[in-house]
N, C-alpha and C positions, 0 to 999 in steps of 0.2 A: 625900433630897430629890429631887424629880422635875425632870428637864430637859424644859422645854416649848419647842416650836418650831412656828411656823406658816410654811409655805413653799408656793411654787407646786407644783402637781402635776407629777410626772414620769411618763413613759410606763411605767416599771416599777411605778408605783403602781396602774395600771388595775384589776387583778384584786382587790387589797385593797380599793380604794375601792368597787367594785361590790358586793363581799360585805358590806362595812360598811353601805352604804345599804340593801341588801335585808334584812339582819338587823335593823336598827333599824325598818324598816317592818313587818316581821313581828312584832317585839316590841310595836308599837303597834296591831296588828291592822288595818292599813291595807288598803283594797281593792287588789287587784293590778292592776285595770283602772282607768284614769282617774287614775293617780297616777304618781309617779316610778318606782315598781316596774316598770312596763311600758315605760319609756323605753328605746329601743334605744341611746341614748347612754351608758347605765350601764356598758357593757363597754368603752367607748373614751373615757373622760372626758378624758384628755390631749388627744386629737385633737379632741374636741368643742369644747374651750375654747382651742385654738390658732388662733383666728381674731380679727380686729380687735374691739376694745372688749369683750373677754371675758377672764376670769381665773378660775382655780379653785385653791383652797387646800386643803391638808391640815394638820391639827393633829397633832403627834406628842408623845407623852410617853415619855421614855426610848427614843426611836427607833422607837416603834410608832405607826402611824396610828390615831387614836381619834376623829377628827372631820373633817368636810369642809364646804365651802361655796364658792359661786362667784357671779360677777356676769356677766351677759350682756345684750345688748339684748333688750327685751321683744318676743317674737315677734308680728308683725303689730300692733305698737304704735307710739307716737310715738318718734322717734329720741332724744328727751330723757329717755326712761324706760328704766331697766334693770330687770332682775328679779334678786332674790336667789334663787339656785337651789340645791337639794339640800344644805341645811344640816342635817347629821345628826351625832349624837355617840353613841358607845357608852356604855352605862350607867356604866362605870367612870370615864368622863371628867366626868360630871356633878358639879357642885358645886366644880369647880376654877377656875371663872371663864373657861373656854375659850370658851363660847358668846359672852360679851360681848367677849372679845378677838378672836374670829373675826369677829364682827359689825363691830367697829371697823375691822378690816383690810379687810373687803369694802366698807364704806361709804367709806373713804378712797380705795380704788381706783376706786369708782364716780365719785367727784368728779374724780379725776385723769383718768378716761376721758371726762369732759365731760358726764356725765349730770346732770339737774336733779332727778330723782325716782327713788326705788327702790320697786318693787312686789314683792309676794310673795303666794303662795297657801299656805294651810295647812288643817289639819283640826281639827275641834272637840276631839278627844281629845288633841291635842298642846298641853296647857295650859301646860307650862313654856316651850315655845317661844313661845307667844302672849304670855306675861308678859314675856319678854325683848324681843320685838318692841315691845310697848307701852312698856316702859322706855326703849327706844332711840328712841322718837318716832314709830313707825308708828301710823297711825290706820286705822280700818275704812272700807271702801267698801261700797256697796250692790250693786254689780255688778262682775263681773270686767273686767279690761282685757286687750287683746291676744287671742291665741289660743294658750295654752300646751299645750293638749291634756290638761290635768289636770281633767277634768270631775267627778271625785269630790272635789275640794277646794272646799268651799263658803264658805271664809273668805278674803276678799281685803283686803289692807292696802297702804298706801303711805306713803312718807316723803319730805318735801322735803329735798333735800341742800343 
């Protein structure tokens, strides 16, 4: 039986989280420019999310980090809108329901932090992720919001909290 835990990121998780995110992006053949792959924050996720109205979680199975996701204010957006950020899972985690559990945890925190809406950006080839977002109540937008710096992500979605 697998022991599953979702907890806030620790400083000691930084290298593992950065490697996980980059590995998942490479797996999906994601452009390295204009996506999370190029974010300078990847190597210091604990510090990046140690600011007001932000939180970043790691999902562990049997003590090993196999997934991540976070909530932060939307860059250059309305103070009422947060962004679901850097939600990625290793292949061995898929099918365990961790994506849905992580999404629920993030959206609960978004509400607790006072946000009215949650925005996200994704890629066309991340079909499983888009299906999860749709099931969770996200709907598609025609244009991006804020200024995330992810110019290679052409799919924009939002959910009312």
